[in-house]
N, CA, C, O and the ligand as a Tripos MOL2 file, in Angstrom:
@<TRIPOS>MOLECULE
protein
  233   231    59     0     0
PROTEIN
NO_CHARGES

@<TRIPOS>ATOM
      1 N           0.8350   -1.1980    0.0000 N.3       1 MET1
      2 CA          0.0000    0.0000    0.0000 C.3       1 MET1
      3 C           0.8680    1.2450    0.0000 C.2       1 MET1
      4 O           1.7690    1.3920    0.8250 O.2       1 MET1
      5 N           0.5890    2.1200   -0.9180 N.am      2 THR2
      6 CA          1.3260    3.3770   -0.9870 C.3       2 THR2
      7 C           0.6690    4.4190   -0.0900 C.2       2 THR2
      8 O          -0.5340    4.6610   -0.1910 O.2       2 THR2
      9 N           1.4550    5.0350    0.7860 N.am      3 MET3
     10 CA          0.9120    6.0540    1.6710 C.3       3 MET3
     11 C           0.7980    7.3770    0.9180 C.2       3 MET3
     12 O           1.7940    7.8980    0.4150 O.2       3 MET3
     13 N          -0.4050    7.9130    0.8420 N.am      4 PRO4
     14 CA         -0.6050    9.1890    0.1200 C.3       4 PRO4
     15 C          -0.1770   10.3770    0.9770 C.2       4 PRO4
     16 O          -1.0030   11.2090    1.3540 O.2       4 PRO4
     17 N           1.1040   10.4500    1.2780 N.am      5 VAL5
     18 CA          1.5950   11.4440    2.2280 C.3       5 VAL5
     19 C           1.4680   12.8770    1.7290 C.2       5 VAL5
     20 O           1.5950   13.8230    2.5070 O.2       5 VAL5
     21 N           1.2180   13.0360    0.4390 N.am      6 SER6
     22 CA          1.1010   14.4020   -0.0750 C.3       6 SER6
     23 C          -0.3260   14.9340    0.0420 C.2       6 SER6
     24 O          -0.5870   16.1010   -0.2490 O.2       6 SER6
     25 N          -1.2580   14.0580    0.4770 N.am      7 ASP7
     26 CA         -2.6540   14.4840    0.5960 C.3       7 ASP7
     27 C          -2.8580   15.2260    1.9180 C.2       7 ASP7
     28 O          -2.6620   14.6520    2.9880 O.2       7 ASP7
     29 N          -3.2510   16.4970    1.8470 N.am      8 PRO8
     30 CA         -3.4220   17.2920    3.0760 C.3       8 PRO8
     31 C          -4.4100   16.6570    4.0480 C.2       8 PRO8
     32 O          -4.2350   16.7360    5.2640 O.2       8 PRO8
     33 N          -5.4450   16.0300    3.5070 N.am      9 GLN9
     34 CA         -6.4290   15.3890    4.3820 C.3       9 GLN9
     35 C          -5.8250   14.2200    5.1310 C.2       9 GLN9
     36 O          -6.1450   13.9830    6.2960 O.2       9 GLN9
     37 N          -4.9400   13.4830    4.4500 N.am     10 PHE10
     38 CA         -4.2830   12.3490    5.0940 C.3      10 PHE10
     39 C          -3.3380   12.8420    6.1770 C.2      10 PHE10
     40 O          -3.2440   12.2310    7.2420 O.2      10 PHE10
     41 N          -2.6440   13.9280    5.9200 N.am     11 ILE11
     42 CA         -1.7190   14.4940    6.9070 C.3      11 ILE11
     43 C          -2.4920   14.9390    8.1450 C.2      11 ILE11
     44 O          -2.0430   14.7190    9.2700 O.2      11 ILE11
     45 N          -3.6680   15.5740    7.9400 N.am     12 THR12
     46 CA         -4.5110   15.9770    9.0580 C.3      12 THR12
     47 C          -4.9860   14.7690    9.8490 C.2      12 THR12
     48 O          -5.0100   14.7820   11.0790 O.2      12 THR12
     49 N          -5.3600   13.7370    9.1280 N.am     13 TYR13
     50 CA         -5.8180   12.4880    9.7480 C.3      13 TYR13
     51 C          -4.7070   11.8760   10.5990 C.2      13 TYR13
     52 O          -4.9390   11.4780   11.7400 O.2      13 TYR13
     53 N          -3.5140   11.8050   10.0440 N.am     14 MET14
     54 CA         -2.3940   11.2250   10.7820 C.3      14 MET14
     55 C          -2.0160   12.0730   11.9980 C.2      14 MET14
     56 O          -1.6360   11.5320   13.0370 O.2      14 MET14
     57 N          -2.1200   13.3900   11.8740 N.am     15 ALA15
     58 CA         -1.8120   14.2690   13.0040 C.3      15 ALA15
     59 C          -2.8150   14.0420   14.1240 C.2      15 ALA15
     60 O          -2.4420   14.0070   15.2970 O.2      15 ALA15
     61 N          -4.0890   13.8850   13.7670 N.am     16 ALA16
     62 CA         -5.1260   13.6260   14.7660 C.3      16 ALA16
     63 C          -4.9090   12.2570   15.4010 C.2      16 ALA16
     64 O          -5.0950   12.0870   16.6060 O.2      16 ALA16
     65 N          -4.5170   11.2890   14.5880 N.am     17 PHE17
     66 CA         -4.2410    9.9390   15.0880 C.3      17 PHE17
     67 C          -3.0860    9.9830   16.0890 C.2      17 PHE17
     68 O          -3.1490    9.3630   17.1510 O.2      17 PHE17
     69 N          -2.0420   10.7140   15.7440 N.am     18 ARG18
     70 CA         -0.8650   10.7990   16.6020 C.3      18 ARG18
     71 C          -1.2160   11.4910   17.9180 C.2      18 ARG18
     72 O          -0.7870   11.0540   18.9860 O.2      18 ARG18
     73 N          -1.9960   12.5700   17.8390 N.am     19 ALA19
     74 CA         -2.3850   13.3060   19.0410 C.3      19 ALA19
     75 C          -3.1900   12.4150   19.9760 C.2      19 ALA19
     76 O          -2.9690   12.4120   21.1870 O.2      19 ALA19
     77 N          -4.1220   11.6610   19.4090 N.am     20 ALA20
     78 CA         -4.9520   10.7730   20.2220 C.3      20 ALA20
     79 C          -4.1040    9.6620   20.8420 C.2      20 ALA20
     80 O          -4.2750    9.3210   22.0120 O.2      20 ALA20
     81 N          -3.1910    9.1020   20.0480 N.am     21 THR21
     82 CA         -2.3380    8.0260   20.5390 C.3      21 THR21
     83 C          -1.4130    8.5160   21.6480 C.2      21 THR21
     84 O          -1.2290    7.8380   22.6580 O.2      21 THR21
     85 N          -0.8380    9.6900   21.4520 N.am     22 GLU22
     86 CA          0.0870   10.2310   22.4430 C.3      22 GLU22
     87 C          -0.6490   10.5770   23.7410 C.2      22 GLU22
     88 O          -0.1080   10.3770   24.8290 O.2      22 GLU22
     89 N          -1.8570   11.0850   23.6350 N.am     23 HIS23
     90 CA         -2.6210   11.3790   24.8430 C.3      23 HIS23
     91 C          -2.9660   10.0920   25.5830 C.2      23 HIS23
     92 O          -2.7780    9.9970   26.7960 O.2      23 HIS23
     93 N          -3.4670    9.1120   24.8560 N.am     24 THR24
     94 CA         -3.8850    7.8550   25.4780 C.3      24 THR24
     95 C          -2.7120    7.1620   26.1600 C.2      24 THR24
     96 O          -2.8880    6.4990   27.1820 O.2      24 THR24
     97 N          -1.5130    7.3140   25.5970 N.am     25 ALA25
     98 CA         -0.3300    6.6570   26.1410 C.3      25 ALA25
     99 C          -0.0370    7.1080   27.5690 C.2      25 ALA25
    100 O           0.5760    6.3690   28.3390 O.2      25 ALA25
    101 N          -0.4680    8.3060   27.9220 N.am     26 THR26
    102 CA         -0.1450    8.8560   29.2400 C.3      26 THR26
    103 C          -1.3980    9.0780   30.0860 C.2      26 THR26
    104 O          -1.3240    9.7200   31.1340 O.2      26 THR26
    105 N          -2.5530    8.5560   29.6460 N.am     27 CYS27
    106 CA         -3.8050    8.8410   30.3380 C.3      27 CYS27
    107 C          -4.5400    7.5470   30.6860 C.2      27 CYS27
    108 O          -5.0270    6.8400   29.8030 O.2      27 CYS27
    109 N          -4.6130    7.2480   31.9890 N.am     28 GLY28
    110 CA         -5.2660    6.0300   32.4490 C.3      28 GLY28
    111 C          -6.7210    5.9210   32.0370 C.2      28 GLY28
    112 O          -7.1050    4.9090   31.4510 O.2      28 GLY28
    113 N          -7.5510    6.9250   32.3180 N.am     29 PRO29
    114 CA         -8.9660    6.8430   31.9400 C.3      29 PRO29
    115 C          -9.1750    6.5870   30.4500 C.2      29 PRO29
    116 O         -10.0240    5.7770   30.0780 O.2      29 PRO29
    117 N          -8.4180    7.2600   29.6010 N.am     30 CYS30
    118 CA         -8.5710    7.0510   28.1610 C.3      30 CYS30
    119 C          -8.1470    5.6370   27.7710 C.2      30 CYS30
    120 O          -8.7350    5.0430   26.8670 O.2      30 CYS30
    121 N          -7.1270    5.0920   28.4470 N.am     31 GLN31
    122 CA         -6.7160    3.7150   28.1730 C.3      31 GLN31
    123 C          -7.8170    2.7340   28.5520 C.2      31 GLN31
    124 O          -7.9230    1.6550   27.9680 O.2      31 GLN31
    125 N          -8.6400    3.1100   29.5340 N.am     32 ASP32
    126 CA         -9.7480    2.2590   29.9760 C.3      32 ASP32
    127 C         -11.0000    2.4600   29.1410 C.2      32 ASP32
    128 O         -12.0370    1.8580   29.4200 O.2      32 ASP32
    129 N         -10.9120    3.3080   28.1110 N.am     33 GLY33
    130 CA        -12.0750    3.5450   27.2710 C.3      33 GLY33
    131 C         -13.0410    4.5430   27.8660 C.2      33 GLY33
    132 O         -14.1980    4.6190   27.4520 O.2      33 GLY33
    133 N         -12.5630    5.3240   28.8570 N.am     34 ARG34
    134 CA        -13.4080    6.3530   29.4570 C.3      34 ARG34
    135 C         -12.7170    7.6910   29.2400 C.2      34 ARG34
    136 O         -12.0160    8.1710   30.1310 O.2      34 ARG34
    137 N         -12.9000    8.3030   28.0710 N.am     35 PRO35
    138 CA        -12.1810    9.5310   27.7250 C.3      35 PRO35
    139 C         -12.3280   10.6200   28.7870 C.2      35 PRO35
    140 O         -13.4380   10.9380   29.2110 O.2      35 PRO35
    141 N         -11.2130   11.1780   29.2060 N.am     36 CYS36
    142 CA        -11.2030   12.2560   30.1860 C.3      36 CYS36
    143 C         -11.5860   13.5710   29.4880 C.2      36 CYS36
    144 O         -11.6330   13.6240   28.2590 O.2      36 CYS36
    145 N         -11.8620   14.6350   30.2680 N.am     37 PRO37
    146 CA        -12.2400   15.9270   29.6610 C.3      37 PRO37
    147 C         -11.1990   16.4580   28.6730 C.2      37 PRO37
    148 O         -11.5460   17.1070   27.6860 O.2      37 PRO37
    149 N          -9.9320   16.1800   28.9430 N.am     38 VAL38
    150 CA         -8.8760   16.6360   28.0370 C.3      38 VAL38
    151 C          -8.8430   15.7610   26.7840 C.2      38 VAL38
    152 O          -8.7010   16.2650   25.6700 O.2      38 VAL38
    153 N          -8.9730   14.4560   26.9750 N.am     39 GLY39
    154 CA         -8.8420   13.5340   25.8590 C.3      39 GLY39
    155 C         -10.0610   13.4830   24.9620 C.2      39 GLY39
    156 O          -9.9450   13.2160   23.7660 O.2      39 GLY39
    157 N         -11.2330   13.7360   25.5330 N.am     40 ASP40
    158 CA        -12.4680   13.5930   24.7590 C.3      40 ASP40
    159 C         -12.4520   14.3590   23.4350 C.2      40 ASP40
    160 O         -12.7070   13.7500   22.3950 O.2      40 ASP40
    161 N         -12.1640   15.6570   23.4220 N.am     41 PRO41
    162 CA        -12.1360   16.3640   22.1310 C.3      41 PRO41
    163 C         -11.0320   15.8560   21.2040 C.2      41 PRO41
    164 O         -11.1760   15.9060   19.9820 O.2      41 PRO41
    165 N          -9.9360   15.3680   21.7770 N.am     42 ILE42
    166 CA         -8.8400   14.8390   20.9560 C.3      42 ILE42
    167 C          -9.3040   13.5730   20.2450 C.2      42 ILE42
    168 O          -9.0490   13.3860   19.0560 O.2      42 ILE42
    169 N          -9.9820   12.7130   20.9840 N.am     43 HIS43
    170 CA        -10.4690   11.4670   20.3880 C.3      43 HIS43
    171 C         -11.5790   11.7320   19.3750 C.2      43 HIS43
    172 O         -11.6540   11.0880   18.3280 O.2      43 HIS43
    173 N         -12.4340   12.6880   19.7090 N.am     44 ARG44
    174 CA        -13.5120   13.0050   18.7670 C.3      44 ARG44
    175 C         -12.9580   13.6080   17.4790 C.2      44 ARG44
    176 O         -13.4520   13.3210   16.3880 O.2      44 ARG44
    177 N         -11.9380   14.4390   17.6100 N.am     45 ALA45
    178 CA        -11.3150   15.0230   16.4230 C.3      45 ALA45
    179 C         -10.7170   13.9250   15.5480 C.2      45 ALA45
    180 O         -10.8130   13.9700   14.3220 O.2      45 ALA45
    181 N         -10.0960   12.9330   16.2020 N.am     46 PHE46
    182 CA         -9.5220   11.8240   15.4450 C.3      46 PHE46
    183 C         -10.6150   11.0510   14.7100 C.2      46 PHE46
    184 O         -10.4640   10.7310   13.5310 O.2      46 PHE46
    185 N         -11.7220   10.7490   15.4080 N.am     47 LEU47
    186 CA        -12.8050   10.0010   14.7680 C.3      47 LEU47
    187 C         -13.4070   10.7860   13.6050 C.2      47 LEU47
    188 O         -13.7760   10.2100   12.5820 O.2      47 LEU47
    189 N         -13.5040   12.1050   13.7700 N.am     48 THR48
    190 CA        -14.0300   12.9420   12.6930 C.3      48 THR48
    191 C         -13.1150   12.8710   11.4730 C.2      48 THR48
    192 O         -13.5740   12.6740   10.3480 O.2      48 THR48
    193 N         -11.8120   13.0340   11.7150 N.am     49 GLU49
    194 CA        -10.8570   12.9780   10.6010 C.3      49 GLU49
    195 C         -10.8400   11.5980    9.9590 C.2      49 GLU49
    196 O         -10.6780   11.4720    8.7460 O.2      49 GLU49
    197 N         -11.0080   10.5620   10.7800 N.am     50 LYS50
    198 CA        -11.0310    9.1930   10.2650 C.3      50 LYS50
    199 C         -12.2270    9.0200    9.3340 C.2      50 LYS50
    200 O         -12.0970    8.4600    8.2460 O.2      50 LYS50
    201 N         -13.4010    9.5070    9.7680 N.am     51 ASP51
    202 CA        -14.5960    9.4040    8.9360 C.3      51 ASP51
    203 C         -14.4150   10.1550    7.6240 C.2      51 ASP51
    204 O         -14.7770    9.6600    6.5570 O.2      51 ASP51
    205 N         -13.8520   11.3520    7.7160 N.am     52 VAL52
    206 CA        -13.6340   12.1620    6.5140 C.3      52 VAL52
    207 C         -12.7010   11.4330    5.5610 C.2      52 VAL52
    208 O         -12.9540   11.3520    4.3590 O.2      52 VAL52
    209 N         -11.6060   10.8980    6.1260 N.am     53 TRP53
    210 CA        -10.6290   10.2220    5.2860 C.3      53 TRP53
    211 C         -11.2020    8.9710    4.6610 C.2      53 TRP53
    212 O         -11.0530    8.7530    3.4580 O.2      53 TRP53
    213 N         -11.8690    8.1310    5.4730 N.am     54 GLU54
    214 CA        -12.4170    6.8800    4.9460 C.3      54 GLU54
    215 C         -13.5480    7.1550    3.9590 C.2      54 GLU54
    216 O         -13.7240    6.4140    2.9920 O.2      54 GLU54
    217 N         -14.3130    8.2170    4.1990 N.am     55 GLY55
    218 CA        -15.3670    8.5770    3.2640 C.3      55 GLY55
    219 C         -14.8030    8.9610    1.9180 C.2      55 GLY55
    220 O         -15.4150    8.7260    0.8760 O.2      55 GLY55
    221 N         -13.6250    9.5570    1.9580 N.am     56 LYS56
    222 CA        -12.9750   10.0180    0.7330 C.3      56 LYS56
    223 C         -12.4490    8.8420   -0.0980 C.2      56 LYS56
    224 O         -12.2520    8.9740   -1.3060 O.2      56 LYS56
    225 N         -12.2210    7.6840    0.5550 N.am     57 GLN57
    226 CA        -11.6620    6.5390   -0.1610 C.3      57 GLN57
    227 C         -12.7050    5.8030   -0.9870 C.2      57 GLN57
    228 O         -12.3630    4.9770   -1.8340 O.2      57 GLN57
    229 N         -13.9880    6.1020   -0.7400 N.am     58 LYS58
    230 CA        -15.0420    5.3650   -1.4330 C.3      58 LYS58
    231 C         -15.2530    5.8730   -2.8530 C.2      58 LYS58
    232 O         -16.1080    5.3570   -3.5730 O.2      58 LYS58
    233 ZN         -7.3520   11.2920   28.7020 Zn       59 ZN59
@<TRIPOS>BOND
     1     1     2 1
     2     2     3 1
     3     3     4 2
     4     3     5 am
     5     5     6 1
     6     6     7 1
     7     7     8 2
     8     7     9 am
     9     9    10 1
    10    10    11 1
    11    11    12 2
    12    11    13 am
    13    13    14 1
    14    14    15 1
    15    15    16 2
    16    15    17 am
    17    17    18 1
    18    18    19 1
    19    19    20 2
    20    19    21 am
    21    21    22 1
    22    22    23 1
    23    23    24 2
    24    23    25 am
    25    25    26 1
    26    26    27 1
    27    27    28 2
    28    27    29 am
    29    29    30 1
    30    30    31 1
    31    31    32 2
    32    31    33 am
    33    33    34 1
    34    34    35 1
    35    35    36 2
    36    35    37 am
    37    37    38 1
    38    38    39 1
    39    39    40 2
    40    39    41 am
    41    41    42 1
    42    42    43 1
    43    43    44 2
    44    43    45 am
    45    45    46 1
    46    46    47 1
    47    47    48 2
    48    47    49 am
    49    49    50 1
    50    50    51 1
    51    51    52 2
    52    51    53 am
    53    53    54 1
    54    54    55 1
    55    55    56 2
    56    55    57 am
    57    57    58 1
    58    58    59 1
    59    59    60 2
    60    59    61 am
    61    61    62 1
    62    62    63 1
    63    63    64 2
    64    63    65 am
    65    65    66 1
    66    66    67 1
    67    67    68 2
    68    67    69 am
    69    69    70 1
    70    70    71 1
    71    71    72 2
    72    71    73 am
    73    73    74 1
    74    74    75 1
    75    75    76 2
    76    75    77 am
    77    77    78 1
    78    78    79 1
    79    79    80 2
    80    79    81 am
    81    81    82 1
    82    82    83 1
    83    83    84 2
    84    83    85 am
    85    85    86 1
    86    86    87 1
    87    87    88 2
    88    87    89 am
    89    89    90 1
    90    90    91 1
    91    91    92 2
    92    91    93 am
    93    93    94 1
    94    94    95 1
    95    95    96 2
    96    95    97 am
    97    97    98 1
    98    98    99 1
    99    99   100 2
   100    99   101 am
   101   101   102 1
   102   102   103 1
   103   103   104 2
   104   103   105 am
   105   105   106 1
   106   106   107 1
   107   107   108 2
   108   107   109 am
   109   109   110 1
   110   110   111 1
   111   111   112 2
   112   111   113 am
   113   113   114 1
   114   114   115 1
   115   115   116 2
   116   115   117 am
   117   117   118 1
   118   118   119 1
   119   119   120 2
   120   119   121 am
   121   121   122 1
   122   122   123 1
   123   123   124 2
   124   123   125 am
   125   125   126 1
   126   126   127 1
   127   127   128 2
   128   127   129 am
   129   129   130 1
   130   130   131 1
   131   131   132 2
   132   131   133 am
   133   133   134 1
   134   134   135 1
   135   135   136 2
   136   135   137 am
   137   137   138 1
   138   138   139 1
   139   139   140 2
   140   139   141 am
   141   141   142 1
   142   142   143 1
   143   143   144 2
   144   143   145 am
   145   145   146 1
   146   146   147 1
   147   147   148 2
   148   147   149 am
   149   149   150 1
   150   150   151 1
   151   151   152 2
   152   151   153 am
   153   153   154 1
   154   154   155 1
   155   155   156 2
   156   155   157 am
   157   157   158 1
   158   158   159 1
   159   159   160 2
   160   159   161 am
   161   161   162 1
   162   162   163 1
   163   163   164 2
   164   163   165 am
   165   165   166 1
   166   166   167 1
   167   167   168 2
   168   167   169 am
   169   169   170 1
   170   170   171 1
   171   171   172 2
   172   171   173 am
   173   173   174 1
   174   174   175 1
   175   175   176 2
   176   175   177 am
   177   177   178 1
   178   178   179 1
   179   179   180 2
   180   179   181 am
   181   181   182 1
   182   182   183 1
   183   183   184 2
   184   183   185 am
   185   185   186 1
   186   186   187 1
   187   187   188 2
   188   187   189 am
   189   189   190 1
   190   190   191 1
   191   191   192 2
   192   191   193 am
   193   193   194 1
   194   194   195 1
   195   195   196 2
   196   195   197 am
   197   197   198 1
   198   198   199 1
   199   199   200 2
   200   199   201 am
   201   201   202 1
   202   202   203 1
   203   203   204 2
   204   203   205 am
   205   205   206 1
   206   206   207 1
   207   207   208 2
   208   207   209 am
   209   209   210 1
   210   210   211 1
   211   211   212 2
   212   211   213 am
   213   213   214 1
   214   214   215 1
   215   215   216 2
   216   215   217 am
   217   217   218 1
   218   218   219 1
   219   219   220 2
   220   219   221 am
   221   221   222 1
   222   222   223 1
   223   223   224 2
   224   223   225 am
   225   225   226 1
   226   226   227 1
   227   227   228 2
   228   227   229 am
   229   229   230 1
   230   230   231 1
   231   231   232 2
@<TRIPOS>SUBSTRUCTURE
     1 MET1         2 RESIDUE 1 A MET
     2 THR2         6 RESIDUE 1 A THR
     3 MET3        10 RESIDUE 1 A MET
     4 PRO4        14 RESIDUE 1 A PRO
     5 VAL5        18 RESIDUE 1 A VAL
     6 SER6        22 RESIDUE 1 A SER
     7 ASP7        26 RESIDUE 1 A ASP
     8 PRO8        30 RESIDUE 1 A PRO
     9 GLN9        34 RESIDUE 1 A GLN
    10 PHE10       38 RESIDUE 1 A PHE
    11 ILE11       42 RESIDUE 1 A ILE
    12 THR12       46 RESIDUE 1 A THR
    13 TYR13       50 RESIDUE 1 A TYR
    14 MET14       54 RESIDUE 1 A MET
    15 ALA15       58 RESIDUE 1 A ALA
    16 ALA16       62 RESIDUE 1 A ALA
    17 PHE17       66 RESIDUE 1 A PHE
    18 ARG18       70 RESIDUE 1 A ARG
    19 ALA19       74 RESIDUE 1 A ALA
    20 ALA20       78 RESIDUE 1 A ALA
    21 THR21       82 RESIDUE 1 A THR
    22 GLU22       86 RESIDUE 1 A GLU
    23 HIS23       90 RESIDUE 1 A HIS
    24 THR24       94 RESIDUE 1 A THR
    25 ALA25       98 RESIDUE 1 A ALA
    26 THR26      102 RESIDUE 1 A THR
    27 CYS27      106 RESIDUE 1 A CYS
    28 GLY28      110 RESIDUE 1 A GLY
    29 PRO29      114 RESIDUE 1 A PRO
    30 CYS30      118 RESIDUE 1 A CYS
    31 GLN31      122 RESIDUE 1 A GLN
    32 ASP32      126 RESIDUE 1 A ASP
    33 GLY33      130 RESIDUE 1 A GLY
    34 ARG34      134 RESIDUE 1 A ARG
    35 PRO35      138 RESIDUE 1 A PRO
    36 CYS36      142 RESIDUE 1 A CYS
    37 PRO37      146 RESIDUE 1 A PRO
    38 VAL38      150 RESIDUE 1 A VAL
    39 GLY39      154 RESIDUE 1 A GLY
    40 ASP40      158 RESIDUE 1 A ASP
    41 PRO41      162 RESIDUE 1 A PRO
    42 ILE42      166 RESIDUE 1 A ILE
    43 HIS43      170 RESIDUE 1 A HIS
    44 ARG44      174 RESIDUE 1 A ARG
    45 ALA45      178 RESIDUE 1 A ALA
    46 PHE46      182 RESIDUE 1 A PHE
    47 LEU47      186 RESIDUE 1 A LEU
    48 THR48      190 RESIDUE 1 A THR
    49 GLU49      194 RESIDUE 1 A GLU
    50 LYS50      198 RESIDUE 1 A LYS
    51 ASP51      202 RESIDUE 1 A ASP
    52 VAL52      206 RESIDUE 1 A VAL
    53 TRP53      210 RESIDUE 1 A TRP
    54 GLU54      214 RESIDUE 1 A GLU
    55 GLY55      218 RESIDUE 1 A GLY
    56 LYS56      222 RESIDUE 1 A LYS
    57 GLN57      226 RESIDUE 1 A GLN
    58 LYS58      230 RESIDUE 1 A LYS
    59 ZN59       233 GROUP 0 **** ****
């Protein structure tokens, strides 16, 4: 699979993915699937970008 690294939407998606992953790595509640007040918008932003990106692949 070729990574479309030049696609701005993909870069935004990956940035959101990284932010969510980095937050979860240091946050117990988020690791338990109970997003904390700080993590909640980060995770939601990631899911939004994921939907946008996956929708674009269809
Ligand atoms: Zn958290």
